[in-house]
PLY file of the C-alpha trace (Angstrom):
ply
format ascii 1.0
element vertex 384
property float x
property float y
property float z
element edge 383
property int vertex1
property int vertex2
end_header
-1.05 235.72 75.02
-1.49 239.47 77.00
-0.73 241.12 74.01
-2.82 239.28 71.62
-6.12 239.74 73.73
-5.32 243.00 74.56
-5.41 243.86 70.78
-8.42 242.59 70.32
-10.20 244.27 73.61
-10.95 247.68 71.84
-13.56 245.94 69.84
-16.89 247.10 71.35
-19.06 244.79 73.18
-21.70 245.50 70.88
-19.67 243.65 68.30
-19.10 240.58 69.85
-21.02 237.57 69.72
-22.60 235.32 72.91
-21.87 231.80 73.38
-22.11 229.04 76.03
-19.03 227.65 77.16
-17.33 225.27 79.82
-14.90 227.38 82.29
-11.95 225.27 82.78
-10.87 227.78 85.58
-12.51 229.98 88.10
-13.56 232.93 86.61
-15.12 236.52 87.65
-17.50 238.51 85.55
-15.46 240.53 83.20
-12.46 238.24 83.28
-10.49 237.86 79.66
-10.29 234.35 78.63
-9.49 232.65 76.02
-11.69 229.73 74.46
-10.47 226.44 72.53
-13.08 224.05 71.01
-12.76 221.17 72.44
-14.19 217.62 71.03
-15.18 214.70 73.47
-15.96 211.31 73.31
-19.76 211.00 74.24
-21.46 207.60 73.08
-25.26 208.19 73.58
-28.17 206.09 71.96
-27.25 202.61 72.09
-29.83 200.41 70.47
-30.09 196.56 71.43
-31.09 194.21 67.85
-33.37 192.01 68.12
-33.62 188.64 67.03
-30.01 188.01 66.64
-29.20 184.22 68.39
-27.08 183.64 71.11
-23.07 182.11 69.03
-21.64 179.34 70.54
-17.72 180.56 71.29
-19.21 184.46 71.42
-18.98 184.71 67.77
-21.01 187.51 65.76
-19.72 189.20 62.86
-20.66 192.48 61.82
-20.82 195.19 58.60
-22.19 198.26 58.67
-22.84 199.89 55.30
-20.70 203.54 54.70
-24.03 205.35 54.38
-25.02 204.18 57.96
-28.58 202.94 56.98
-27.72 199.08 56.91
-26.24 197.00 59.49
-25.43 192.95 59.09
-24.20 190.41 61.54
-23.35 186.40 61.02
-23.08 184.21 63.28
-21.98 180.09 63.33
-24.56 179.30 66.46
-27.63 178.35 64.06
-30.48 180.26 61.93
-31.04 182.49 61.33
-27.58 182.72 59.78
-27.57 186.37 58.80
-29.97 189.19 60.42
-29.75 192.11 58.39
-31.69 195.81 59.90
-32.44 199.08 58.14
-32.30 202.25 60.05
-36.24 203.68 60.39
-37.12 206.41 62.35
-37.94 204.51 65.36
-34.88 202.56 65.61
-33.69 199.30 63.15
-36.28 197.28 61.45
-35.33 193.47 60.65
-35.15 192.90 56.88
-35.81 189.67 54.93
-32.81 187.37 53.76
-33.68 184.71 51.43
-32.62 180.96 51.03
-29.79 181.54 53.05
-27.59 178.42 53.13
-27.55 176.60 56.18
-23.90 176.73 58.10
-22.22 178.36 60.32
-20.71 181.98 59.14
-17.87 183.99 59.83
-17.13 187.48 58.24
-19.81 189.50 56.45
-19.51 193.10 54.25
-22.15 195.40 53.02
-21.69 197.51 50.03
-21.53 201.62 50.84
-25.74 202.08 50.09
-26.59 198.34 51.42
-27.55 196.92 47.87
-24.79 193.82 48.35
-24.30 191.31 51.07
-21.12 189.13 50.99
-21.04 186.65 53.63
-18.61 183.84 54.80
-20.08 180.37 55.00
-17.67 177.40 57.05
-18.60 174.90 54.22
-18.61 174.79 50.60
-19.21 177.31 48.35
-17.28 179.47 51.34
-18.53 183.02 49.84
-22.03 183.81 49.75
-23.61 186.65 47.43
-26.91 188.37 48.09
-28.73 191.96 46.53
-30.95 194.03 48.31
-34.09 194.28 45.69
-36.95 196.92 47.69
-35.08 196.12 50.95
-35.24 191.70 50.65
-31.91 190.62 50.35
-31.56 187.73 47.68
-29.46 185.33 46.73
-27.05 185.73 44.07
-25.58 182.77 41.71
-22.05 181.41 42.98
-18.83 182.53 41.04
-17.35 180.09 38.72
-14.15 179.81 40.61
-14.37 179.43 44.47
-12.49 179.89 47.48
-10.97 176.67 49.14
-12.06 178.13 52.96
-14.06 180.49 55.14
-13.01 184.33 55.81
-13.03 186.05 59.00
-13.01 189.76 57.46
-14.70 190.66 53.57
-14.33 194.44 52.62
-16.17 195.15 49.92
-14.51 198.71 47.84
-16.34 201.83 46.75
-17.45 200.30 43.16
-18.24 196.77 44.55
-15.44 194.40 45.04
-15.22 192.13 47.45
-12.10 191.18 48.63
-12.13 187.96 50.43
-9.54 186.43 52.31
-8.93 182.54 53.45
-8.42 182.76 56.88
-6.22 179.15 56.56
-3.99 177.27 53.79
-3.72 178.20 51.00
-4.79 182.25 52.47
-5.63 183.21 49.04
-6.90 186.66 48.80
-9.62 187.04 46.30
-10.95 189.64 44.75
-14.31 189.37 42.72
-16.52 192.07 40.87
-19.83 191.35 43.09
-22.08 192.13 40.38
-20.91 189.51 37.65
-19.31 187.46 40.42
-16.17 187.49 38.02
-12.65 186.27 39.76
-10.49 189.17 39.47
-7.48 188.29 40.88
-6.05 185.92 43.72
-3.08 186.07 45.31
-1.46 185.26 48.70
0.24 188.39 50.98
1.30 186.41 53.64
0.74 182.47 54.87
-0.83 183.52 57.72
-4.55 183.82 59.08
-6.16 186.96 58.08
-8.26 188.73 61.01
-9.45 192.31 60.45
-9.28 195.35 57.50
-10.47 199.04 57.34
-11.48 201.30 54.39
-10.33 205.35 54.35
-11.99 207.36 51.97
-10.21 210.43 51.14
-7.84 212.11 47.93
-6.85 208.53 47.43
-8.88 205.33 48.99
-6.53 203.07 51.37
-7.34 199.99 52.95
-5.25 198.42 55.85
-5.22 194.36 55.99
-4.44 192.79 59.43
-2.66 189.65 58.97
-1.33 187.56 62.02
1.49 189.54 63.17
1.86 192.01 60.03
-0.87 194.97 59.41
-0.56 195.54 55.53
-1.76 198.83 53.73
-2.70 199.33 50.30
-3.82 201.89 48.23
-7.45 200.80 45.90
-6.87 202.10 42.37
-10.13 200.92 41.22
-11.71 197.88 39.38
-10.83 195.48 41.91
-6.79 196.83 41.77
-4.55 197.06 45.29
-1.11 199.05 44.71
0.73 198.06 47.83
2.18 200.75 49.83
3.58 199.60 53.27
3.64 196.70 56.10
5.06 196.24 59.26
5.54 193.45 61.55
2.98 193.83 64.75
0.70 192.08 67.02
-2.60 193.21 64.66
-5.58 191.21 65.14
-7.49 194.40 64.10
-6.79 197.74 62.38
-8.51 201.14 61.50
-7.71 204.39 60.39
-8.33 207.41 62.13
-10.93 209.44 60.00
-8.35 212.03 58.58
-6.09 208.92 57.45
-3.35 210.12 59.36
-2.83 207.51 61.57
-3.41 203.33 61.58
-3.71 201.67 64.99
-4.16 197.71 65.64
-4.76 198.34 69.15
-1.38 197.23 70.30
0.29 199.58 67.41
-0.32 202.73 66.52
1.40 204.11 63.30
1.41 207.69 61.37
1.26 207.40 57.46
4.55 209.31 56.14
5.40 209.66 52.51
3.68 205.83 52.41
5.95 204.32 55.15
4.17 203.18 58.72
6.35 205.43 61.68
5.17 204.31 65.13
3.78 206.64 67.71
5.53 205.60 71.06
2.68 203.68 73.23
1.88 205.15 77.02
0.39 202.45 79.61
-0.04 200.08 77.26
-3.15 198.57 77.31
-3.73 196.00 74.72
-7.50 195.61 72.59
-8.80 194.11 69.73
-11.63 195.68 67.59
-10.53 199.55 66.55
-12.79 201.74 64.84
-10.89 204.86 63.94
-13.87 208.07 64.74
-12.08 211.36 64.80
-8.77 212.19 63.62
-6.95 211.20 67.19
-9.31 208.58 68.40
-10.29 205.76 68.16
-13.26 203.22 69.66
-11.56 199.56 70.37
-13.38 196.79 72.32
-12.90 194.33 74.85
-15.38 193.27 77.45
-15.87 196.76 77.40
-15.34 199.88 75.06
-11.89 201.76 75.54
-10.93 205.43 73.32
-7.51 205.29 72.01
-6.27 209.15 71.50
-3.43 210.58 70.81
-2.18 213.93 72.51
1.38 215.27 71.61
2.05 212.35 69.21
2.34 209.59 72.02
-1.14 207.06 71.63
-2.95 206.66 74.97
-6.30 204.56 76.05
-8.97 207.16 77.98
-12.39 206.83 78.66
-13.25 203.36 79.75
-16.94 203.02 78.94
-19.74 200.08 79.72
-21.89 198.95 77.35
-23.22 195.69 76.36
-22.19 192.67 78.12
-19.70 189.87 77.42
-17.00 190.44 74.82
-17.12 191.96 71.47
-13.85 191.30 70.13
-14.95 189.67 67.32
-15.92 192.84 65.46
-16.95 197.03 65.78
-17.34 198.67 62.26
-18.13 201.93 61.88
-20.25 204.45 59.53
-19.74 208.20 60.23
-20.47 208.37 64.27
-22.51 205.17 63.77
-21.11 201.52 65.06
-22.61 197.90 64.72
-20.85 195.66 67.60
-21.19 191.96 68.18
-21.16 190.96 71.43
-20.96 187.25 73.44
-23.76 188.50 75.72
-27.21 189.45 75.27
-28.27 191.25 73.14
-25.60 190.32 71.06
-25.79 192.83 68.67
-25.57 196.89 69.59
-25.52 199.95 67.60
-25.08 203.05 69.24
-23.86 206.45 67.85
-20.23 208.77 69.00
-21.01 212.52 69.48
-17.87 214.39 68.27
-19.61 218.00 68.79
-17.31 220.32 69.91
-17.67 221.79 73.18
-16.37 225.44 73.50
-14.03 225.64 77.12
-12.85 228.92 78.26
-9.23 229.49 80.50
-8.80 232.73 82.40
-4.95 231.56 82.06
-2.66 233.40 79.28
-0.79 230.12 78.52
-3.38 228.50 76.72
-1.67 227.14 72.55
-3.60 227.03 69.75
-6.69 228.58 70.62
-9.67 229.66 68.65
-10.95 232.58 70.30
-10.50 235.57 73.13
-13.29 236.90 75.06
-14.77 238.21 78.23
-16.57 236.04 81.17
-20.36 237.71 81.42
-20.24 236.23 84.88
-18.68 234.58 87.47
-18.32 230.90 87.78
-16.37 227.98 89.32
-13.96 225.95 87.38
-16.53 222.68 85.29
-19.35 225.26 85.13
-21.36 225.83 82.16
-21.99 229.91 81.42
-21.51 232.55 78.86
-19.05 234.40 77.21
-18.56 237.57 74.97
-16.36 236.08 71.83
-14.87 239.21 70.99
-12.28 237.93 68.24
-12.35 234.11 66.81
-11.28 232.35 63.80
-14.18 231.22 62.49
-14.43 227.75 64.00
-16.86 229.14 66.94
0 1
1 2
2 3
3 4
4 5
5 6
6 7
7 8
8 9
9 10
10 11
11 12
12 13
13 14
14 15
15 16
16 17
17 18
18 19
19 20
20 21
21 22
22 23
23 24
24 25
25 26
26 27
27 28
28 29
29 30
30 31
31 32
32 33
33 34
34 35
35 36
36 37
37 38
38 39
39 40
40 41
41 42
42 43
43 44
44 45
45 46
46 47
47 48
48 49
49 50
50 51
51 52
52 53
53 54
54 55
55 56
56 57
57 58
58 59
59 60
60 61
61 62
62 63
63 64
64 65
65 66
66 67
67 68
68 69
69 70
70 71
71 72
72 73
73 74
74 75
75 76
76 77
77 78
78 79
79 80
80 81
81 82
82 83
83 84
84 85
85 86
86 87
87 88
88 89
89 90
90 91
91 92
92 93
93 94
94 95
95 96
96 97
97 98
98 99
99 100
100 101
101 102
102 103
103 104
104 105
105 106
106 107
107 108
108 109
109 110
110 111
111 112
112 113
113 114
114 115
115 116
116 117
117 118
118 119
119 120
120 121
121 122
122 123
123 124
124 125
125 126
126 127
127 128
128 129
129 130
130 131
131 132
132 133
133 134
134 135
135 136
136 137
137 138
138 139
139 140
140 141
141 142
142 143
143 144
144 145
145 146
146 147
147 148
148 149
149 150
150 151
151 152
152 153
153 154
154 155
155 156
156 157
157 158
158 159
159 160
160 161
161 162
162 163
163 164
164 165
165 166
166 167
167 168
168 169
169 170
170 171
171 172
172 173
173 174
174 175
175 176
176 177
177 178
178 179
179 180
180 181
181 182
182 183
183 184
184 185
185 186
186 187
187 188
188 189
189 190
190 191
191 192
192 193
193 194
194 195
195 196
196 197
197 198
198 199
199 200
200 201
201 202
202 203
203 204
204 205
205 206
206 207
207 208
208 209
209 210
210 211
211 212
212 213
213 214
214 215
215 216
216 217
217 218
218 219
219 220
220 221
221 222
222 223
223 224
224 225
225 226
226 227
227 228
228 229
229 230
230 231
231 232
232 233
233 234
234 235
235 236
236 237
237 238
238 239
239 240
240 241
241 242
242 243
243 244
244 245
245 246
246 247
247 248
248 249
249 250
250 251
251 252
252 253
253 254
254 255
255 256
256 257
257 258
258 259
259 260
260 261
261 262
262 263
263 264
264 265
265 266
266 267
267 268
268 269
269 270
270 271
271 272
272 273
273 274
274 275
275 276
276 277
277 278
278 279
279 280
280 281
281 282
282 283
283 284
284 285
285 286
286 287
287 288
288 289
289 290
290 291
291 292
292 293
293 294
294 295
295 296
296 297
297 298
298 299
299 300
300 301
301 302
302 303
303 304
304 305
305 306
306 307
307 308
308 309
309 310
310 311
311 312
312 313
313 314
314 315
315 316
316 317
317 318
318 319
319 320
320 321
321 322
322 323
323 324
324 325
325 326
326 327
327 328
328 329
329 330
330 331
331 332
332 333
333 334
334 335
335 336
336 337
337 338
338 339
339 340
340 341
341 342
342 343
343 344
344 345
345 346
346 347
347 348
348 349
349 350
350 351
351 352
352 353
353 354
354 355
355 356
356 357
357 358
358 359
359 360
360 361
361 362
362 363
363 364
364 365
365 366
366 367
367 368
368 369
369 370
370 371
371 372
372 373
373 374
374 375
375 376
376 377
377 378
378 379
379 380
380 381
381 382
382 383
């Protein structure tokens, strides 16, 4: 490390660049430092949604459009059963949802741009479709072939097909074309209750589904078609991809996806949580009475950074779009939108035993550990 610093120390100061850093060790002015760009987990801007009714037994199901502009919340606690909000410059504006059939509601899904909303009713027709026209949601006709029960999760694919999985027997996974309401397929993955899903958008579109004590991994190939890749027996009530698509976590177990198989990552500490939501390559937000981060340093899973937000319990759902989250809670205000700031922080270390650094430089003043100050970067890898 010292040889690397020496290699670049001949560069004239006038050719360096000055940046803000957080000093991770005590330094004196002129000390050589190594600099790493690290990412921190910060919850910011929690916004309570108004008009969401208190739900008996604390149940709220939530959805967010992939563009982050629309959120939806369902309740089996009474009218209004479906609430939809649109992001505005001042917060979240409540939209109108017309002709909502009365009854208890369970799962809810939104299409990528908020054009379609699909919800699960506790009684026939069980599945209800809505289309957004000028920010008003109007009910669509029901499909010819209906499910026979309610669904706790509703996934909508990038090309607007809906995955509707019956929570109780016969446990069919129905896939419908939303625009036409045509049934594309119906099959039983596993004869157990289904709880959760997540979608990863990358070179491949991957879908993971939590069904009782199993987690299933699929590639979505378009037009309502799923190709099975892998499954593992696990304590699964939720599931989420990391945003690089490398990992899946259920809150109880975390797996690395290796050649279309699921390889378990050791858990350190063993705190179990529901409502997983991937947010960075190596960290998730997950639920419970509070919010927690699950991170994977050195290929080991560990819970860190407990966050107090909202009240009650949010086991029934947290969904994300980018850095924006919608979370359903059993206590007031029952629905919370919040953002997670993943902006990088430049951290400077005096020690020479730091690996995978992003740059080398000089402290421009003396500072104590933890203080924010300035450093002159003499070399960097383009990330600073």
